[in-house]
KEKE-3310 file (N, C-alpha, C; in steps of 0.2 Angstrom, whole numbers, plus 5000, padded with zeros to 4 digits):
npx = (5002:5002:5011:5001:4988:4989:4991:4979:4972:4971:4969:4955:4951:4953:4945:4939:4943:4956:4962:4959:4968:4979:4980:4981:4992:5000:4998:5007:5019:5022:5021:5034:5042:5046:5047:5046:5040:5031:5025:5022:5009:5001:5001:4993:4979:4979:4980:4965:4958:4957:4958:4967:4978:4982:4986:4996:5003:5006:5015:5026:5031:5034:5044:5056:5055:5058:5055:5061:5059:5044:5038:5027:5019:5017:5010:4997:4992:4991:4980:4971:4968:4963:4951:4945:4942:4947:4955:4969:4976:4970:4977:4989:4990:4985:4999:5008:5005:5007:5019:5024:5029:5030:5019:5015:5018:5004:4994:4981:4974:4981:4976:4961:4961:4967:4957:4948:4951:4953:4939:4935:4941:4954:4967:4980:4978:4970:4977:4988:4977:4976:4986:4989:4978:4981:4994:4990:4992:4988:4977:4966:4971:4964:4962:4955:4944:4959:4960:4949:4950:4961:4957:4948:4957:4961:4970:4968:4971:4980:4986:4983)
npy = (4993:5013:5028:5036:5030:5023:5032:5039:5028:5025:5037:5035:5029:5033:5038:5049:5049:5045:5057:5065:5062:5064:5078:5082:5078:5084:5096:5100:5093:5103:5115:5112:5114:5103:5103:5092:5081:5088:5089:5077:5071:5083:5085:5080:5081:5093:5092:5087:5098:5105:5120:5123:5115:5117:5131:5131:5120:5130:5140:5131:5127:5140:5145:5135:5125:5111:5105:5108:5125:5130:5139:5138:5129:5133:5148:5142:5134:5141:5152:5142:5141:5153:5159:5149:5157:5156:5166:5168:5164:5173:5186:5181:5179:5191:5198:5191:5194:5209:5209:5200:5191:5173:5176:5187:5204:5213:5225:5228:5217:5213:5223:5217:5204:5207:5216:5206:5196:5206:5209:5198:5203:5203:5210:5213:5213:5224:5236:5235:5237:5250:5257:5256:5263:5274:5278:5278:5266:5252:5257:5270:5286:5290:5296:5297:5285:5278:5280:5277:5261:5263:5263:5255:5242:5245:5256:5269:5284:5289:5300:5305)
npz = (5003:4996:5005:5006:5003:5020:5026:5025:5028:5042:5047:5044:5054:5066:5081:5091:5104:5100:5093:5099:5108:5099:5097:5109:5113:5104:5103:5118:5114:5106:5116:5123:5116:5106:5093:5079:5084:5085:5074:5070:5075:5075:5061:5054:5058:5055:5041:5040:5043:5056:5064:5076:5075:5061:5063:5072:5066:5053:5059:5062:5052:5043:5053:5051:5059:5070:5055:5038:5033:5025:5016:5008:5012:5023:5023:5016:5027:5037:5029:5030:5042:5046:5039:5045:5055:5066:5078:5080:5069:5060:5063:5063:5048:5042:5048:5038:5026:5025:5029:5016:5021:5017:5008:4993:4999:5003:5007:5009:5009:5020:5031:5028:5036:5049:5055:5052:5064:5077:5075:5081:5095:5097:5106:5101:5085:5085:5088:5078:5066:5071:5068:5056:5052:5057:5048:5036:5028:5019:5018:5017:5027:5042:5056:5066:5065:5068:5081:5087:5087:5095:5105:5109:5109:5122:5124:5130:5131:5118:5110:5094)
capx = (5000:5005:5010:4996:4984:4991:4991:4971:4966:4974:4963:4948:4952:4956:4941:4937:4946:4962:4959:4961:4974:4986:4981:4985:5001:5005:5001:5010:5025:5027:5023:5041:5047:5048:5042:5047:5035:5021:5022:5020:5006:4997:4999:4987:4974:4979:4976:4957:4956:4957:4962:4974:4983:4983:4990:5003:5007:5008:5020:5032:5032:5035:5049:5059:5053:5056:5054:5063:5055:5041:5032:5021:5014:5013:5004:4993:4989:4988:4977:4965:4964:4962:4946:4937:4939:4954:4960:4976:4979:4968:4981:4994:4989:4988:5005:5011:5003:5008:5027:5026:5032:5028:5017:5017:5016:4998:4989:4975:4972:4983:4971:4956:4963:4969:4950:4942:4952:4950:4931:4935:4942:4962:4970:4986:4975:4968:4981:4990:4975:4975:4993:4987:4973:4985:5001:4987:4996:4982:4966:4966:4973:4960:4967:4947:4945:4963:4959:4942:4954:4966:4952:4944:4962:4962:4974:4963:4973:4979:4985:4986)
capy = (5000:5019:5030:5042:5028:5019:5038:5038:5022:5025:5043:5036:5022:5038:5040:5053:5049:5043:5060:5071:5060:5066:5085:5084:5078:5087:5105:5098:5094:5110:5121:5107:5117:5099:5103:5087:5078:5091:5090:5072:5073:5090:5089:5074:5084:5099:5089:5085:5102:5106:5125:5126:5112:5120:5136:5127:5119:5135:5143:5128:5129:5147:5148:5131:5121:5104:5103:5112:5130:5131:5146:5140:5126:5140:5152:5136:5132:5149:5156:5138:5143:5161:5155:5145:5158:5155:5172:5172:5164:5178:5189:5179:5180:5200:5199:5187:5199:5217:5211:5201:5183:5166:5178:5194:5210:5217:5227:5228:5211:5213:5225:5214:5200:5212:5217:5201:5193:5213:5208:5193:5205:5202:5217:5217:5216:5231:5240:5233:5242:5257:5260:5255:5270:5280:5281:5275:5258:5249:5260:5278:5287:5292:5297:5295:5276:5276:5282:5272:5256:5261:5262:5247:5238:5246:5264:5276:5289:5289:5307:5305)
capz = (5000:4997:5012:5005:5008:5023:5030:5026:5033:5049:5051:5044:5059:5071:5084:5093:5107:5098:5087:5107:5112:5095:5097:5118:5114:5099:5108:5123:5112:5102:5120:5126:5110:5103:5087:5076:5087:5086:5070:5070:5079:5072:5052:5050:5061:5050:5036:5040:5045:5063:5066:5080:5073:5054:5064:5074:5060:5051:5064:5062:5044:5042:5054:5052:5068:5068:5049:5031:5032:5019:5015:5006:5019:5031:5021:5016:5034:5040:5028:5029:5050:5045:5036:5047:5059:5070:5078:5082:5065:5055:5067:5059:5040:5044:5047:5031:5019:5029:5028:5012:5023:5016:5004:4992:5002:5002:5014:5009:5015:5029:5034:5031:5042:5055:5055:5058:5071:5080:5078:5090:5102:5099:5107:5094:5079:5084:5090:5073:5061:5070:5067:5049:5048:5059:5043:5029:5027:5015:5020:5017:5033:5044:5063:5070:5065:5074:5089:5089:5086:5099:5111:5107:5109:5128:5124:5131:5131:5114:5108:5088)
cpx = (5006:5008:5005:4990:4985:4989:4980:4968:4967:4971:4958:4947:4951:4948:4942:4942:4956:4965:4962:4966:4979:4986:4983:4993:5005:5005:5006:5017:5027:5027:5031:5044:5053:5044:5042:5041:5030:5021:5020:5011:4999:4997:4992:4982:4973:4975:4970:4955:4954:4963:4967:4979:4986:4987:4996:5007:5011:5014:5027:5036:5036:5042:5053:5061:5053:5055:5056:5058:5051:5038:5026:5014:5012:5008:4999:4988:4986:4980:4971:4963:4963:4954:4941:4936:4944:4955:4966:4981:4976:4975:4989:4994:4989:4996:5010:5008:5005:5015:5030:5030:5027:5019:5016:5014:5009:4993:4986:4973:4977:4977:4964:4956:4964:4960:4946:4945:4952:4943:4929:4938:4950:4966:4976:4983:4973:4969:4988:4985:4975:4981:4993:4983:4979:4991:4997:4992:4989:4977:4970:4967:4967:4961:4960:4948:4951:4964:4953:4944:4957:4961:4950:4950:4966:4966:4969:4966:4979:4981:4988:4986)
cpy = (5008:5021:5032:5036:5024:5026:5040:5034:5023:5033:5040:5029:5026:5038:5045:5054:5048:5052:5067:5071:5064:5072:5087:5083:5080:5096:5104:5097:5102:5115:5118:5110:5109:5099:5100:5084:5079:5090:5083:5069:5078:5087:5084:5076:5090:5096:5089:5092:5105:5112:5125:5120:5114:5127:5135:5127:5123:5138:5137:5129:5136:5148:5142:5127:5114:5102:5108:5118:5130:5137:5145:5133:5128:5143:5147:5134:5139:5150:5149:5137:5147:5160:5152:5148:5158:5163:5175:5171:5170:5184:5186:5179:5187:5200:5198:5191:5207:5215:5206:5194:5179:5170:5187:5199:5213:5220:5229:5221:5210:5219:5221:5207:5202:5213:5213:5199:5201:5212:5204:5195:5204:5211:5221:5217:5223:5236:5241:5240:5247:5261:5259:5262:5272:5282:5279:5273:5254:5251:5268:5281:5290:5291:5295:5287:5274:5274:5276:5266:5256:5259:5257:5240:5241:5252:5270:5283:5293:5297:5307:5314)
cpz = (4999:5004:5013:5010:5015:5029:5029:5028:5040:5050:5049:5050:5068:5075:5087:5099:5106:5094:5096:5107:5107:5096:5104:5117:5108:5102:5112:5119:5111:5109:5123:5120:5107:5098:5081:5077:5087:5079:5066:5071:5077:5065:5050:5052:5057:5043:5037:5043:5052:5062:5068:5077:5067:5058:5067:5068:5053:5051:5063:5054:5041:5047:5054:5058:5068:5061:5045:5034:5024:5020:5014:5008:5022:5029:5020:5024:5038:5037:5029:5037:5053:5045:5037:5056:5065:5072:5078:5074:5058:5059:5061:5051:5039:5042:5042:5027:5022:5028:5024:5015:5021:5007:4999:4996:4999:5007:5015:5012:5019:5032:5038:5036:5048:5057:5058:5065:5078:5080:5082:5095:5102:5098:5100:5088:5079:5086:5082:5067:5063:5069:5059:5046:5050:5050:5036:5026:5024:5015:5021:5025:5035:5051:5068:5070:5070:5079:5093:5092:5092:5106:5112:5110:5117:5128:5126:5132:5125:5109:5100:5085)
residu = (UNK:UNK:UNK:UNK:UNK:UNK:UNK:UNK:UNK:UNK:UNK:UNK:UNK:UNK:UNK:UNK:UNK:UNK:UNK:UNK:UNK:UNK:UNK:UNK:UNK:UNK:UNK:UNK:UNK:UNK:UNK:UNK:UNK:UNK:UNK:UNK:UNK:UNK:UNK:UNK:UNK:UNK:UNK:UNK:UNK:UNK:UNK:UNK:UNK:UNK:UNK:UNK:UNK:UNK:UNK:UNK:UNK:UNK:UNK:UNK:UNK:UNK:UNK:UNK:UNK:UNK:UNK:UNK:UNK:UNK:UNK:UNK:UNK:UNK:UNK:UNK:UNK:UNK:UNK:UNK:UNK:UNK:UNK:UNK:UNK:UNK:UNK:UNK:UNK:UNK:UNK:UNK:UNK:UNK:UNK:UNK:UNK:UNK:UNK:UNK:UNK:UNK:UNK:UNK:UNK:UNK:UNK:UNK:UNK:UNK:UNK:UNK:UNK:UNK:UNK:UNK:UNK:UNK:UNK:UNK:UNK:UNK:UNK:UNK:UNK:UNK:UNK:UNK:UNK:UNK:UNK:UNK:UNK:UNK:UNK:UNK:UNK:UNK:UNK:UNK:UNK:UNK:UNK:UNK:UNK:UNK:UNK:UNK:UNK:UNK:UNK:UNK:UNK:UNK:UNK:UNK:UNK:UNK:UNK:UNK)
# end
């Protein structure tokens, strides 16, 4: 049997407790900085659409943690997690677009993804978005919107 078929059959045979155990083991390995082991647990879950696993795999592929860096895989995983509504992945995708990491720089796409993450309450995304409005990067410069976003992020006394 090919490796792909073996993996598919193994994934089909996994029940919920196996998936939970793999996820928990993968996260624990990630937190312990044992990235190679983490990737072994999380990659199959990421391939099956788990947003948190996709986000963690994106980080590992983007930074070459436990694996050879692969910008295309990092972007694909980050985008897949972001599209599922994972707020930290939305923030990460915004940074990829803002900085031109793993994807061509696109300030408008950065604004889109920081906005989505900010709508879920991510203060870092709101702050970055506020700076983009303050500087007119990817959006028309708008100091009132920048002030509103800074305030939402918890900065009550910003003077622009």
